[in-house]
N, CA, C and O atoms as CSV, one atom per row, in Angstrom:
chain,resi,resn,atom,element,x,y,z
A,1,MET,N,N,0.356,-42.450,153.877
A,1,MET,CA,C,0.462,-44.136,153.092
A,1,MET,C,C,-0.083,-45.080,153.883
A,1,MET,O,O,-0.061,-44.758,155.072
A,2,SER,N,N,-0.564,-46.128,153.653
A,2,SER,CA,C,-0.555,-47.175,154.495
A,2,SER,C,C,0.775,-47.974,155.165
A,2,SER,O,O,1.883,-47.942,154.630
A,3,GLU,N,N,0.514,-48.637,156.317
A,3,GLU,CA,C,1.629,-49.065,156.638
A,3,GLU,C,C,1.362,-50.607,156.130
A,3,GLU,O,O,0.215,-51.013,155.941
A,4,PRO,N,N,2.880,-51.684,155.865
A,4,PRO,CA,C,2.942,-52.889,155.260
A,4,PRO,C,C,1.685,-53.647,156.207
A,4,PRO,O,O,1.860,-53.478,157.414
A,5,ARG,N,N,0.237,-54.592,155.778
A,5,ARG,CA,C,0.405,-55.595,156.302
A,5,ARG,C,C,1.429,-56.937,157.114
A,5,ARG,O,O,2.515,-57.024,156.543
A,6,ASP,N,N,1.325,-57.607,157.894
A,6,ASP,CA,C,1.737,-58.644,158.449
A,6,ASP,C,C,1.332,-59.721,158.179
A,6,ASP,O,O,0.204,-60.211,158.236
A,7,SER,N,N,2.702,-60.273,157.739
A,7,SER,CA,C,2.522,-61.732,155.940
A,7,SER,C,C,2.859,-63.184,157.362
A,7,SER,O,O,3.899,-63.086,158.014
A,8,GLN,N,N,2.227,-63.956,157.547
A,8,GLN,CA,C,2.579,-64.795,158.122
A,8,GLN,C,C,2.513,-66.429,157.082
A,8,GLN,O,O,1.624,-66.679,156.269
A,9,ALA,N,N,3.601,-67.264,157.385
A,9,ALA,CA,C,3.779,-68.426,156.314
A,9,ALA,C,C,2.783,-69.437,156.735
A,9,ALA,O,O,2.794,-70.003,157.828
A,10,VAL,N,N,1.720,-69.666,155.563
A,10,VAL,CA,C,0.500,-70.657,155.836
A,10,VAL,C,C,1.759,-71.914,154.514
A,10,VAL,O,O,2.534,-71.686,153.586
A,11,THR,N,N,1.227,-73.224,155.284
A,11,THR,CA,C,1.212,-73.871,154.549
A,11,THR,C,C,0.684,-74.804,154.069
A,11,THR,O,O,0.480,-75.834,154.712
A,12,ILE,N,N,0.231,-74.596,152.406
A,12,ILE,CA,C,-0.409,-75.521,151.838
A,12,ILE,C,C,-0.444,-76.160,150.992
A,12,ILE,O,O,-0.072,-75.689,149.918
A,13,THR,N,N,-0.977,-77.756,151.066
A,13,THR,CA,C,-1.045,-78.968,150.024
A,13,THR,C,C,-1.086,-79.021,148.521
A,13,THR,O,O,-2.140,-78.734,147.954
A,14,ILE,N,N,0.243,-79.453,147.662
A,14,ILE,CA,C,-1.245,-79.486,145.784
A,14,ILE,C,C,-0.074,-81.085,146.197
A,14,ILE,O,O,0.994,-81.330,146.758
A,15,LEU,N,N,-1.124,-81.756,145.506
A,15,LEU,CA,C,-0.392,-82.980,145.208
A,15,LEU,C,C,0.720,-83.980,145.745
A,15,LEU,O,O,1.624,-84.486,145.081
A,16,ASP,N,N,0.277,-84.262,147.955
A,16,ASP,CA,C,0.530,-83.780,148.289
A,16,ASP,C,C,1.895,-83.479,148.318
A,16,ASP,O,O,2.581,-84.471,148.562
A,17,LYS,N,N,2.421,-82.601,148.177
A,17,LYS,CA,C,3.387,-81.951,148.259
A,17,LYS,C,C,3.198,-80.162,149.125
A,17,LYS,O,O,2.265,-79.361,149.076
A,18,GLU,N,N,4.512,-80.105,149.835
A,18,GLU,CA,C,4.292,-79.035,150.090
A,18,GLU,C,C,4.889,-78.047,150.225
A,18,GLU,O,O,6.106,-78.175,150.356
A,19,TYR,N,N,4.210,-76.424,150.256
A,19,TYR,CA,C,4.077,-75.292,149.452
A,19,TYR,C,C,4.504,-74.546,151.397
A,19,TYR,O,O,3.864,-74.779,152.422
A,20,LEU,N,N,5.925,-73.558,151.219
A,20,LEU,CA,C,5.509,-72.991,152.260
A,20,LEU,C,C,4.990,-70.997,151.379
A,20,LEU,O,O,5.480,-70.314,150.480
A,21,ILE,N,N,4.150,-70.887,152.054
A,21,ILE,CA,C,3.348,-69.472,151.027
A,21,ILE,C,C,3.392,-68.178,152.178
A,21,ILE,O,O,2.699,-68.227,153.194
A,22,ALA,N,N,3.997,-67.409,151.974
A,22,ALA,CA,C,3.759,-65.892,153.058
A,22,ALA,C,C,2.786,-65.307,152.619
A,22,ALA,O,O,2.763,-65.018,151.423
A,23,CYS,N,N,1.898,-65.027,153.324
A,23,CYS,CA,C,0.215,-64.697,152.979
A,23,CYS,C,C,0.008,-63.965,154.258
A,23,CYS,O,O,0.407,-64.377,155.347
A,24,PRO,N,N,-0.759,-62.653,154.027
A,24,PRO,CA,C,-1.148,-62.183,155.113
A,24,PRO,C,C,-2.340,-61.966,155.714
A,24,PRO,O,O,-3.277,-61.406,155.147
A,25,GLU,N,N,-2.379,-62.549,157.310
A,25,GLU,CA,C,-3.351,-63.317,157.693
A,25,GLU,C,C,-4.961,-62.656,157.623
A,25,GLU,O,O,-5.692,-63.013,158.548
A,26,ASP,N,N,-5.538,-61.750,156.626
A,26,ASP,CA,C,-6.716,-61.608,156.180
A,26,ASP,C,C,-6.728,-61.655,154.746
A,26,ASP,O,O,-7.356,-60.945,153.960
A,27,GLU,N,N,-6.045,-62.471,154.558
A,27,GLU,CA,C,-5.903,-62.798,153.348
A,27,GLU,C,C,-6.285,-64.961,153.607
A,27,GLU,O,O,-7.019,-65.513,152.788
A,28,ARG,N,N,-5.828,-65.560,154.462
A,28,ARG,CA,C,-5.875,-67.143,154.673
A,28,ARG,C,C,-5.887,-67.757,153.915
A,28,ARG,O,O,-5.102,-68.359,153.183
A,29,HIS,N,N,-7.775,-67.508,154.196
A,29,HIS,CA,C,-8.743,-68.449,153.890
A,29,HIS,C,C,-8.794,-68.577,152.254
A,29,HIS,O,O,-8.945,-69.355,151.311
A,30,ASP,N,N,-8.532,-67.106,152.674
A,30,ASP,CA,C,-8.702,-66.872,150.159
A,30,ASP,C,C,-7.538,-68.435,149.358
A,30,ASP,O,O,-7.574,-69.215,148.406
A,31,LEU,N,N,-6.760,-68.137,150.405
A,31,LEU,CA,C,-5.332,-69.231,149.949
A,31,LEU,C,C,-5.958,-69.895,150.181
A,31,LEU,O,O,-6.537,-70.496,149.277
A,32,MET,N,N,-6.153,-70.115,151.190
A,32,MET,CA,C,-6.317,-72.494,151.277
A,32,MET,C,C,-7.367,-72.701,150.216
A,32,MET,O,O,-7.190,-73.611,149.406
A,33,ARG,N,N,-8.634,-71.812,150.129
A,33,ARG,CA,C,-10.058,-71.753,149.278
A,33,ARG,C,C,-8.730,-72.264,147.743
A,33,ARG,O,O,-8.800,-73.266,147.032
A,34,SER,N,N,-8.165,-71.666,147.718
A,34,SER,CA,C,-7.532,-71.266,146.099
A,34,SER,C,C,-6.672,-72.602,146.446
A,34,SER,O,O,-7.167,-73.568,145.865
A,35,ALA,N,N,-5.808,-72.860,147.033
A,35,ALA,CA,C,-4.789,-74.030,147.351
A,35,ALA,C,C,-6.044,-75.875,146.809
A,35,ALA,O,O,-5.987,-76.824,146.027
A,36,ASP,N,N,-6.942,-75.337,147.874
A,36,ASP,CA,C,-7.856,-76.554,147.714
A,36,ASP,C,C,-7.878,-76.848,145.910
A,36,ASP,O,O,-7.259,-77.637,145.195
A,37,TYR,N,N,-8.759,-75.948,145.676
A,37,TYR,CA,C,-9.001,-75.728,144.714
A,37,TYR,C,C,-8.127,-75.668,143.315
A,37,TYR,O,O,-8.719,-75.714,142.237
A,38,LEU,N,N,-7.374,-75.613,143.351
A,38,LEU,CA,C,-6.218,-75.868,142.005
A,38,LEU,C,C,-5.867,-77.913,142.626
A,38,LEU,O,O,-6.077,-78.878,141.890
A,39,ASP,N,N,-5.427,-77.989,143.817
A,39,ASP,CA,C,-5.507,-79.315,144.409
A,39,ASP,C,C,-6.155,-80.711,143.919
A,39,ASP,O,O,-5.799,-81.882,143.788
A,40,ARG,N,N,-7.566,-79.743,143.682
A,40,ARG,CA,C,-8.185,-80.398,143.334
A,40,ARG,C,C,-8.528,-80.983,141.459
A,40,ARG,O,O,-8.901,-82.052,140.976
A,41,LYS,N,N,-8.102,-79.408,140.779
A,41,LYS,CA,C,-8.056,-79.940,139.840
A,41,LYS,C,C,-6.521,-80.371,139.161
A,41,LYS,O,O,-6.571,-81.186,138.240
A,42,MET,N,N,-5.484,-79.978,139.479
A,42,MET,CA,C,-4.587,-81.187,138.943
A,42,MET,C,C,-4.854,-82.603,139.262
A,42,MET,O,O,-4.264,-83.454,138.597
A,43,ARG,N,N,-5.849,-83.041,140.402
A,43,ARG,CA,C,-5.297,-84.598,140.525
A,43,ARG,C,C,-6.493,-84.753,139.953
A,43,ARG,O,O,-6.877,-85.892,140.219
A,44,GLU,N,N,-7.646,-83.914,138.995
A,44,GLU,CA,C,-8.627,-84.459,138.209
A,44,GLU,C,C,-7.285,-84.752,136.993
A,44,GLU,O,O,-6.984,-85.829,136.478
A,45,ILE,N,N,-7.056,-84.263,136.915
A,45,ILE,CA,C,-6.496,-84.232,135.531
A,45,ILE,C,C,-5.194,-85.337,135.745
A,45,ILE,O,O,-4.902,-86.191,134.908
A,46,ARG,N,N,-4.516,-85.145,136.976
A,46,ARG,CA,C,-3.568,-86.574,136.414
A,46,ARG,C,C,-4.228,-87.831,136.571
A,46,ARG,O,O,-3.747,-88.900,136.196
A,47,ASP,N,N,-5.516,-87.669,137.219
A,47,ASP,CA,C,-6.386,-89.261,137.444
A,47,ASP,C,C,-6.759,-89.846,136.113
A,47,ASP,O,O,-6.965,-91.023,135.815
A,48,SER,N,N,-6.800,-88.693,135.335
A,48,SER,CA,C,-7.272,-89.155,134.003
A,48,SER,C,C,-6.513,-89.607,133.304
A,48,SER,O,O,-6.868,-89.892,132.161
A,49,GLY,N,N,-5.246,-89.830,133.711
A,49,GLY,CA,C,-4.491,-90.372,132.935
A,49,GLY,C,C,-3.410,-90.914,131.453
A,49,GLY,O,O,-2.728,-91.751,130.862
A,50,LYS,N,N,-4.341,-88.871,131.633
A,50,LYS,CA,C,-3.521,-88.242,129.557
A,50,LYS,C,C,-2.643,-88.222,129.920
A,50,LYS,O,O,-1.728,-88.793,129.325
A,51,ILE,N,N,-2.333,-87.228,131.674
A,51,ILE,CA,C,-0.922,-86.405,131.405
A,51,ILE,C,C,-0.022,-86.881,132.742
A,51,ILE,O,O,-0.506,-87.504,133.687
A,52,ILE,N,N,1.341,-86.479,132.639
A,52,ILE,CA,C,1.932,-87.349,133.246
A,52,ILE,C,C,3.176,-86.247,133.679
A,52,ILE,O,O,4.000,-85.712,132.939
A,53,GLY,N,N,3.037,-86.146,134.807
A,53,GLY,CA,C,4.127,-84.955,134.776
A,53,GLY,C,C,3.406,-84.254,135.674
A,53,GLY,O,O,2.195,-84.037,135.633
A,54,THR,N,N,4.630,-83.706,136.951
A,54,THR,CA,C,3.845,-82.326,137.470
A,54,THR,C,C,3.666,-81.507,137.502
A,54,THR,O,O,2.901,-80.960,138.296
A,55,GLU,N,N,4.725,-80.672,136.049
A,55,GLU,CA,C,4.624,-79.774,135.555
A,55,GLU,C,C,3.723,-79.931,134.826
A,55,GLU,O,O,2.767,-79.178,135.010
A,56,ARG,N,N,3.633,-80.836,133.826
A,56,ARG,CA,C,2.839,-80.889,132.746
A,56,ARG,C,C,0.783,-80.298,133.415
A,56,ARG,O,O,-0.017,-79.391,133.186
A,57,ILE,N,N,0.889,-81.769,134.422
A,57,ILE,CA,C,-0.601,-81.082,134.912
A,57,ILE,C,C,-0.766,-79.667,135.718
A,57,ILE,O,O,-1.823,-79.319,136.245
A,58,ALA,N,N,0.394,-78.939,135.729
A,58,ALA,CA,C,0.183,-77.495,136.632
A,58,ALA,C,C,-0.359,-76.587,135.244
A,58,ALA,O,O,-1.142,-75.638,135.225
A,59,VAL,N,N,0.152,-77.056,134.439
A,59,VAL,CA,C,-0.149,-76.497,132.771
A,59,VAL,C,C,-1.692,-76.399,132.350
A,59,VAL,O,O,-2.346,-75.521,131.787
A,60,MET,N,N,-1.904,-77.270,132.699
A,60,MET,CA,C,-3.240,-77.899,132.607
A,60,MET,C,C,-4.361,-77.668,133.581
A,60,MET,O,O,-5.581,-77.506,133.581
A,61,ALA,N,N,-3.831,-77.702,134.013
A,61,ALA,CA,C,-4.803,-77.229,135.171
A,61,ALA,C,C,-5.204,-75.762,135.742
A,61,ALA,O,O,-6.211,-75.447,136.375
A,62,ALA,N,N,-4.016,-74.891,135.290
A,62,ALA,CA,C,-3.755,-73.378,134.511
A,62,ALA,C,C,-5.027,-72.476,133.658
A,62,ALA,O,O,-5.760,-71.489,133.712
A,63,LEU,N,N,-4.474,-74.146,132.531
A,63,LEU,CA,C,-5.533,-73.487,131.634
A,63,LEU,C,C,-6.934,-73.489,131.639
A,63,LEU,O,O,-7.758,-72.705,131.167
A,64,ASN,N,N,-7.061,-74.851,132.460
A,64,ASN,CA,C,-8.228,-75.341,131.959
A,64,ASN,C,C,-9.072,-74.350,133.163
A,64,ASN,O,O,-10.283,-74.486,132.992
A,65,ILE,N,N,-8.730,-73.326,134.412
A,65,ILE,CA,C,-8.871,-72.911,135.457
A,65,ILE,C,C,-8.814,-71.146,135.053
A,65,ILE,O,O,-8.803,-70.322,135.968
A,66,ALA,N,N,-8.789,-70.828,133.972
A,66,ALA,CA,C,-8.555,-69.408,133.131
A,66,ALA,C,C,-9.346,-69.642,132.248
A,66,ALA,O,O,-10.066,-68.660,132.068
A,67,HIS,N,N,-9.619,-70.605,131.484
A,67,HIS,CA,C,-11.327,-71.302,130.926
A,67,HIS,C,C,-12.517,-70.796,131.054
A,67,HIS,O,O,-13.248,-70.131,130.321
A,68,GLU,N,N,-12.650,-71.556,132.934
A,68,GLU,CA,C,-13.657,-71.207,133.237
A,68,GLU,C,C,-13.964,-69.619,133.845
A,68,GLU,O,O,-15.016,-69.005,134.022
A,69,LEU,N,N,-12.418,-69.243,134.090
A,69,LEU,CA,C,-12.767,-67.938,134.376
A,69,LEU,C,C,-13.564,-66.879,133.675
A,69,LEU,O,O,-14.662,-66.359,133.872
A,70,LEU,N,N,-12.738,-66.767,132.904
A,70,LEU,CA,C,-13.474,-66.608,131.328
A,70,LEU,C,C,-14.084,-66.790,130.588
A,70,LEU,O,O,-13.985,-66.562,129.383
A,71,ASN,N,N,-15.137,-67.418,131.402
A,71,ASN,CA,C,-16.294,-68.493,130.441
A,71,ASN,C,C,-17.175,-68.573,131.294
A,71,ASN,O,O,-18.153,-69.297,131.105
A,72,GLY,N,N,-17.011,-67.811,132.473
A,72,GLY,CA,C,-18.111,-68.428,133.898
A,72,GLY,C,C,-18.686,-69.165,134.310
A,72,GLY,O,O,-19.780,-69.365,134.838
A,73,ASP,N,N,-17.600,-69.738,133.951
A,73,ASP,CA,C,-17.864,-71.857,134.344
A,73,ASP,C,C,-17.211,-71.780,135.784
A,73,ASP,O,O,-17.654,-72.682,136.495
A,74,ALA,N,N,-16.358,-71.030,136.379
A,74,ALA,CA,C,-15.885,-71.368,137.411
A,74,ALA,C,C,-16.815,-71.737,138.508
A,74,ALA,O,O,-17.864,-72.128,137.997
A,75,ASP,N,N,-16.864,-71.775,139.769
A,75,ASP,CA,C,-17.542,-72.402,140.845
A,75,ASP,C,C,-17.612,-70.888,141.628
A,75,ASP,O,O,-18.686,-70.528,142.109
A,76,GLU,N,N,-16.739,-70.264,141.699
A,76,GLU,CA,C,-16.694,-69.561,142.074
A,76,GLU,C,C,-16.628,-67.748,141.322
A,76,GLU,O,O,-16.795,-66.596,141.722
A,77,ASN,N,N,-16.551,-67.904,141.040
A,77,ASN,CA,C,-17.194,-66.650,139.833
A,77,ASN,C,C,-17.803,-65.915,139.449
A,77,ASN,O,O,-18.567,-66.072,138.497
A,78,LYS,N,N,-17.618,-64.747,140.173
A,78,LYS,CA,C,-18.344,-63.465,140.268
A,78,LYS,C,C,-18.110,-62.254,139.797
A,78,LYS,O,O,-18.347,-61.142,140.270
A,79,GLY,N,N,-17.321,-62.800,138.223
A,79,GLY,CA,C,-17.069,-61.292,137.257
A,79,GLY,C,C,-17.644,-61.648,136.635
A,79,GLY,O,O,-18.048,-62.807,136.721
A,80,GLU,N,N,-18.171,-60.380,135.150
A,80,GLU,CA,C,-18.560,-60.707,134.668
A,80,GLU,C,C,-17.250,-61.017,133.160
A,80,GLU,O,O,-16.107,-60.621,132.929
A,81,ARG,N,N,-18.558,-62.209,132.225
A,81,ARG,CA,C,-17.950,-63.203,131.429
A,81,ARG,C,C,-16.761,-61.698,130.997
A,81,ARG,O,O,-16.802,-60.501,131.285
A,82,VAL,N,N,-15.413,-62.897,129.871
A,82,VAL,CA,C,-14.583,-62.104,128.980
A,82,VAL,C,C,-15.127,-61.875,127.319
A,82,VAL,O,O,-16.168,-62.528,127.242
A,83,ASP,N,N,-14.998,-61.575,126.705
A,83,ASP,CA,C,-15.664,-61.648,124.989
A,83,ASP,C,C,-15.377,-63.637,124.627
A,83,ASP,O,O,-14.633,-64.530,125.034
A,84,PRO,N,N,-15.908,-63.559,124.159
A,84,PRO,CA,C,-16.067,-65.090,123.811
A,84,PRO,C,C,-15.086,-65.623,122.456
A,84,PRO,O,O,-15.339,-66.579,121.722
A,85,ALA,N,N,-13.832,-64.639,122.376
A,85,ALA,CA,C,-13.130,-65.017,121.109
A,85,ALA,C,C,-11.896,-64.914,122.039
A,85,ALA,O,O,-10.723,-65.102,121.715
A,86,ILE,N,N,-12.320,-64.622,123.103
A,86,ILE,CA,C,-10.919,-65.063,123.931
A,86,ILE,C,C,-10.437,-65.953,124.898
A,86,ILE,O,O,-9.373,-66.206,125.462
A,87,GLY,N,N,-12.646,-66.685,124.881
A,87,GLY,CA,C,-12.623,-68.224,125.554
A,87,GLY,C,C,-12.309,-68.678,124.382
A,87,GLY,O,O,-11.694,-69.548,124.998
A,88,GLN,N,N,-12.182,-68.864,123.610
A,88,GLN,CA,C,-12.275,-69.547,121.893
A,88,GLN,C,C,-10.400,-69.408,121.759
A,88,GLN,O,O,-9.912,-70.104,120.869
A,89,ARG,N,N,-9.664,-68.768,122.392
A,89,ARG,CA,C,-8.342,-68.050,121.857
A,89,ARG,C,C,-7.845,-70.050,123.122
A,89,ARG,O,O,-7.281,-71.140,123.027
A,90,ILE,N,N,-8.737,-69.050,124.212
A,90,ILE,CA,C,-7.910,-70.792,124.869
A,90,ILE,C,C,-7.942,-71.492,124.841
A,90,ILE,O,O,-7.063,-72.245,125.261
A,91,ARG,N,N,-9.474,-71.978,124.079
A,91,ARG,CA,C,-9.921,-73.438,123.973
A,91,ARG,C,C,-8.652,-74.018,123.138
A,91,ARG,O,O,-8.063,-75.082,123.333
A,92,SER,N,N,-8.362,-72.903,122.032
A,92,SER,CA,C,-7.710,-73.545,121.020
A,92,SER,C,C,-6.238,-74.109,121.554
A,92,SER,O,O,-5.652,-75.003,120.944
A,93,LEU,N,N,-5.679,-73.467,122.812
A,93,LEU,CA,C,-3.868,-73.389,122.779
A,93,LEU,C,C,-4.441,-74.425,123.346
A,93,LEU,O,O,-3.864,-75.450,122.983
A,94,GLN,N,N,-5.601,-74.708,124.311
A,94,GLN,CA,C,-5.725,-75.886,125.539
A,94,GLN,C,C,-5.398,-77.227,124.361
A,94,GLN,O,O,-4.782,-78.246,124.675
A,95,ASN,N,N,-5.946,-76.957,123.014
A,95,ASN,CA,C,-6.084,-78.363,122.758
A,95,ASN,C,C,-4.103,-78.567,121.553
A,95,ASN,O,O,-3.306,-79.366,121.061
A,96,ARG,N,N,-4.394,-77.278,121.745
A,96,ARG,CA,C,-3.068,-77.235,120.949
A,96,ARG,C,C,-2.271,-77.808,122.108
A,96,ARG,O,O,-1.431,-78.583,121.651
A,97,ILE,N,N,-2.223,-77.745,123.129
A,97,ILE,CA,C,-1.328,-77.978,124.474
A,97,ILE,C,C,-1.009,-79.637,124.410
A,97,ILE,O,O,0.020,-80.312,124.362
A,98,GLU,N,N,-2.572,-79.946,124.436
A,98,GLU,CA,C,-2.581,-81.179,125.185
A,98,GLU,C,C,-2.532,-82.245,123.528
A,98,GLU,O,O,-2.144,-83.410,123.434
A,99,GLU,N,N,-2.987,-81.471,122.570
A,99,GLU,CA,C,-1.765,-83.061,121.275
A,99,GLU,C,C,-0.493,-82.910,121.295
A,99,GLU,O,O,0.151,-83.956,121.219
A,100,ALA,N,N,0.296,-81.585,121.402
A,100,ALA,CA,C,1.660,-81.247,122.003
A,100,ALA,C,C,1.723,-82.533,123.132
A,100,ALA,O,O,2.100,-83.580,122.606
A,101,LEU,N,N,1.408,-82.638,124.640
A,101,LEU,CA,C,1.562,-83.237,125.574
A,101,LEU,C,C,1.597,-85.309,125.164
A,101,LEU,O,O,2.228,-86.274,125.596
A,102,TYR,N,N,0.529,-85.075,124.132
A,102,TYR,CA,C,0.256,-86.382,124.139
A,102,TYR,C,C,1.174,-87.177,123.164
A,102,TYR,O,O,1.393,-88.388,123.170
A,103,ARG,N,N,1.640,-86.264,122.361
A,103,ARG,CA,C,2.735,-86.896,120.982
A,103,ARG,C,C,3.759,-86.721,122.055
A,103,ARG,O,O,4.042,-87.917,122.122
A,104,SER,N,N,4.438,-86.238,122.834
A,104,SER,CA,C,5.907,-85.759,123.044
A,104,SER,C,C,5.616,-87.425,124.467
A,104,SER,O,O,6.569,-88.154,124.740
A,105,ARG,N,N,4.054,-87.672,125.168
A,105,ARG,CA,C,3.758,-88.700,126.273
A,105,ARG,C,C,4.021,-89.889,125.032
A,105,ARG,O,O,4.727,-90.737,125.576
A,106,GLN,N,N,3.818,-90.218,123.928
A,106,GLN,CA,C,4.110,-91.671,123.147
A,106,GLN,C,C,5.537,-91.478,122.316
A,106,GLN,O,O,5.983,-92.378,121.604
A,107,LEU,N,N,6.283,-90.042,122.514
A,107,LEU,CA,C,7.292,-90.548,122.424
A,107,LEU,C,C,8.903,-90.956,123.865
A,107,LEU,O,O,10.056,-91.358,123.703
A,108,GLU,N,N,8.370,-90.699,124.689
A,108,GLU,CA,C,8.308,-90.832,125.997
A,108,GLU,C,C,8.385,-93.133,126.166
A,108,GLU,O,O,9.303,-93.907,126.439
A,109,ILE,N,N,7.236,-93.290,125.896
A,109,ILE,CA,C,7.238,-94.527,125.328
A,109,ILE,C,C,7.952,-95.425,125.122
A,109,ILE,O,O,7.532,-96.427,124.541
C-alpha cells in the first residue's frame, strides 16, 4: 500500500477571486497551469459581454473546455479524439444553455 502524499495549500486566482486548494507538491505546477487556463477562458467569456454572473461564466467555461477536449482542440490536449456524436451533443447543449442564459438575461433587464 502506498503512503498518502503530503498536500500543501496553494492559492489560485480565478476572475480576481482567490481560492485555497490542497494539492500535492508534485501536482502544484499542473494545478497552477489549469487555474491559469480556466481564468483565461472565464475572462474571455466575461469580456464578450454575453454572459453575466460568475456562476454562469464558470458553466460556459466548463462547457467550452469540455468541447475542446472532446474535439481535440485544446492547446494542451494530448489524448485521442472522442466520438463525434458526443462532441455534437455538447455543442447542442452549449447552444441551448447560451439561449437560456440570453433569455434569462433579457428577463433581468
